[in-house]
N, C-alpha and C positions, 0 to 999 in steps of 0.2 A: 648691070650698072657697075662701073669701075671703082677703084679705090679712091679716086679723086672726089667723087661724090660723098663717100664715107668720111673722108678727111674734112670736107666742108661742113658736113652735118655735125661732126664732133666739135669742130671749132665754134660753130654756131651755138651748140649746146653749152660749151664752156663760156661763151659770151653771155648767154642767158643766165648762167650761174653767177657771173660777175655782176650783172644788173640786179639779180636777186640779192646779192650781198649788200650793195649800197642802198637798194630800195628798202630792205628790211632791217637795216642797222637800228632804226628807230624802235623796232619791236623790243629789243633787249635793253637799250640805253636811254630812251627818251625820258623815262621817269627819274632815273638816277642823275641825269643831267639837269632836269628841271628842279630837283631839290638841292642841287649842288653837292650831292654825295660824291660825284666824280667830275673832274674837269672834262670838257667835251672831247679833246684829243686823246686823253688818257682812257676815257670810256670807249672810244672807237677802237683804240689799240687793243684793249682788253677783249672787246667783242670779237675782233678779228682772230685773236689768238685762240679763244675758246671755241669759236665756230670751227676752226681748223681741227682742234682736238675732238670736238663732238661728232664731226663727220666720220670718224673712224669707229664710233661706239656701237652703231646699229646699222643693219641692212634691211630691216623689215619693210620700211617705206619704199626703198629702191625696188624690192621685189614686187610690191603692189603696182608701181608705175610701169615696170618692165613687162609684166605679164598679167596683171590683175584687171586692167581696164579695157584692153583691146585684144582681138585675136591676132597674134603675131604673124600667122601665116598669110594674112590678108594685107599686111602692111609693107610698104616700100620705103626706100630712103627719101623720095620726094615728099611722102606723107609725113615722115618724121620731121624733115626740114620745115615744111609748111606749118606744122604745129608749133615748132620753136619760134618761127617768125611771128605767129599770132601772140605768143607769150611775151616776146621781147617788145613788140609794138605796144601792148597794153601796159607793160611795166614802165617803159620810158614815158608814155603819155601821162600816166598817173604820177610818176615822179616829178615831171615837169610842172604839173598842177599842184604838187604838194599834198596829194590825197593818199592816205594809207590804204591801199587796196592789196589784194592777195596775189603774190607772185605765184603761189602754188596753183591757185585756181586759174590764173592766166595761162600757165603752162598746160594744165589739164584741159582747159577749154580749147586751147589752140590745137592740141593733139586730137581731141574728140571731133572738132570741127573738120580738120583735114581728113580724118579717117572716114567720117560720114560722106564727105565729098568724093572720096576715092572709092570706097567699097560699100557704102550704104549702111543701113542700121544693123545688119547681121555682124558687122565687124566690131561692134561695141559690146562689151560685156556689161550690160545695163545693171545687173544685180550687183556686180562689183563696184560700179560707179556710184550707185545709190548707197551701198553699205559702207564703202571706204571713203567716199568724198562728200556726197550730199548730206547724209545724216550728221557726220561730224561737223560739217560747215554750219548746219543749223543749231546744233547743240553746244558746240564748244564756246562760242561767245557768251551764251546764256550761263553756262557753267562758270566761266571766268568772271562774269559780272557778279554772280552770286557769291563765289568764294572771296573775291576782292572786297565786296560790300561788307560781308560779315567780318572779314579780317580787319578792315579799316575801323569798323565800329568797335571791335574788341580791343584793338590797339589804343584807340582814343580813350576807351573806358579804363583800361588797366594803367594807363599812364597819366590820368587826369590830375593826380596829386603831385606829379613831378614837374619841376620847373621846365618851361618850354625849351630853354637853351640846352639843358642837360638831356632832356628827352630827345630832342632833334639830333644831338651829337651821337647818342647811342644808336638811334634808328638809322642814321646815315651809314654807320658802320655795318649794321645788319643789311642795309640795302645794297651795299657793295657785294656782299655775299650772295644775296638773292639775284642781283643783276648778272653776276657771274654764272650762276646756275641757269639763268634764262638764256644767256649766250651759248652755253654748252648745250642746252636743250634745242636751241635753234639749229645748231650744227647737226644734231642727231636727226632732225626732221627735214630741213630744207635742202641740205646738200644731197640727201638721198634721192631727191626727185630728178635731178640732173643725172645722177648715176644711173637711175632707172631708164631715162631716155637714151643715154648713150648705149646702155646694155641692149635696149630694144633695137637701136640702129645696128649694133653688131650682130644680133640674132637675125634681123631682116637681111643683112648682107651675107649671111651664111658664115660669118666669122666665129659665131658661138652657136652652140646647140640651144634649141628652145628650152626655156626653163632655167638657163644658166644664171649664176649669180654674177654680180659686177666684178670684173677682174681688178687686181690690185692697182694697176696703173690708172684705171678709171676712178677708183676711190681717191687716189692721191691727187689726180688732176682736178677733180671736182672740189675736193677739200681746199686746195690752194686757190682755185678760182673764186670760191665763195669768200674765203678769208681776204683775198686781195680786194674784192668788191666792197666788203665790209670796212676795210681800212680806209677807203676813200670817204666814208661818211655820207649819209644821205640827209644832209642838213635841212633840206626843205621839209621832208616828212618828219624828221625829229622835231622840228619846230612846231608842226601841226599837232603831233601827239603830246609833246611836252608842255606846250603853252596854249595851243588852240582849242583843245577839247575840255580839259579840266584844269583848275588851278591846283597843282599838286604840292602837298606838304610831305615831310618825311614819313608820317604814319601811312599816308596814302601810297607813297612810293614803295615802301616795304611790302605792303599788302598786295599791290598790283604786280610787282615783280615776282613775289612768291606764288601768287595765283597762276601767273603765266607759266612759270617754270614747271610747276606741278602738273598742269594740264597738258603741256606739250610733251613732257617726258613720258607721261602715261600713254598718250596717243602713239608716240614713237614705238613704245613697247609692243603695242597691238598692231602696228603696221598701218595706222590710219594716216592718210595724206592730209594732215591738218593744215589749216591756214594759221600760221603764227601771227599774221597781222590781225586777223579776227580775234584771236585770243588776247593779244597785247592790248588792242583797242578796247575790247570788252572789259579787261581787267582795270584799265585806267578809268573807264566809264563807271565801273562798279565802285572804284575807290571814291569817286565823287558822290555816288549815291549813299555810301556808308558814312560820309562825313556830314555833320550837322550843317555846316556852312559851305559845303562843297559847291563851287560854281560850275555848272555844266553848260557848255555852249551847244545848245541843241541844234542850231543851224549847221554847225560843223559835224555833229553826229549824224544828222540827216544826210549830208553830202557823202559821208563815209559809207553809210548803209546803202545808199543809192549805188555807189561804186561797187560795193560787194555784190549787189544783185545783178549788176551789169557785167561783172567780170567774166563769168563763164560764157554767156552768150556772145559778148562782144569779141573776146579772144577767139571764140569758136568761128565767128563770121570771118575774122581776119585769117584764121587758119584755113578755112574753106576757100576763101578768095585767093590766098597764097598758093594753095594746091592747084587751083584752076589755072593760075598764071604759069606756075612751074611746069605743070603737066602739058599745057599748051605748047610750050617751047620744046619740052621733051628731054629725057635723059639727064646726063651730067650737065649739059649746057643749061638746062632749065634751073637746076640747083645753083649753078655758078652765077647766073643772072640774078636769081633771087637773093643770093648772098650779097652781091654788089648793092642791090636795092636796100637790103636791111642795113648795111654799113652806111650807105648814103643817108637814109632816114635818121639813123642814130646821130650822124654828124650834124644834120640840120637841127634836130632838137637840142643837142648840146650847144650849138651856136646860139639858138634862141634863148637858152637858159642863161647865157653869159650877159644878156642885156639886163637881167634883173637877178644878179647873183645873191645867193644866201650862203653865208659861211657860219662857222662856229661862233663868231662874235655876235650874231643876231639871235642866238637861241634863247636868251633871257629877256628879250623884248616882249612886253605884253602885246598880244595881237591888236588890242584897241587903244594902246597907249601911245605916247610920243614916239616918233621915229624919225630917222634920217631919211633922205630921199631914197637911199639904196634899200633900206628895210621897208619903206612904204611900198616901193615897187615890188619887192619880194612878197610882201603881204598881199598885194593885189593879185599876184599869181596864185598864192596859196588859198585865197578865198574865192577864186574863180569857180562858178558852178560846174558840176560834172559835165553838163551838156555843152559847155563852151568848146 
């Protein structure tokens, strides 16, 4: 298969990285925007800059994606492309519905699904999948919930004798630092996944030897794509996490951001392909549990958890279906046709999203409070059940 197919796969991977950026902006900045520690546009700009820096700090997760989940000698470029198609489809669908789901698991699910369709169960390294993906997926949100709940309780306790205005002013400053560390942590984990996929494509094409690390140009391209996506702001999902799940005050915001940053940085160090969405959502939920009067919207939490459970199998099914379609056409032509379909599908969803736009101006609206016609329409999208 020629260089044209490789170029299309690389472009598609960078497109996924871009969607990952705006889909997951909420992970780092939803809490700081909700507490007004940062203005929305300033928060997004900071997240984009620190995602860019964080992408250069670690390659452990990239190595896991490139060679730790599938047997590279059984993988072809159409398999890699189909896996990316599955990840992009799930990312865009959940962004449109305003549901904080895992971009990481969408990508991994898509690749595993396309690999199974192409080469069967022997092509998947099941031990690596369980150890590096499934177990962290189950444990990370629980750990984040616990740390954030304890942190919130402690912060409220030690600051109970301080005037609320003074307390909140100081905690907002601390939250800026914690949110910055969260953005940096996001870059160390999420950008690595696309680096790993492009490295896998290069190994499959014979451009790199098996077991090779990501080349410098891959690292730079993925870092820039993630940062550009983040700079666009994922206002729909920011609104769900910032206002739709828990009513966040500065003590909760500081605890949630600190919990998320610590959990993600630790996982990046060990090469675990962690879902930053699961961690950030778990931290925000934990901050509500740790507060005496924290209002948790359990219907939103239920929709989020449902999306988490569906992400791997749903993206896997799309990945498998995409591979069947691409393989049926065959060769570079199949990848090219698949690329056109992905672009067209993204265009359709973007067009639909413009019918009920959500911008930074809508982020401080209470989900059940008064709203303009525009924010009411946006709310109806954000509150649409996952099955819709």
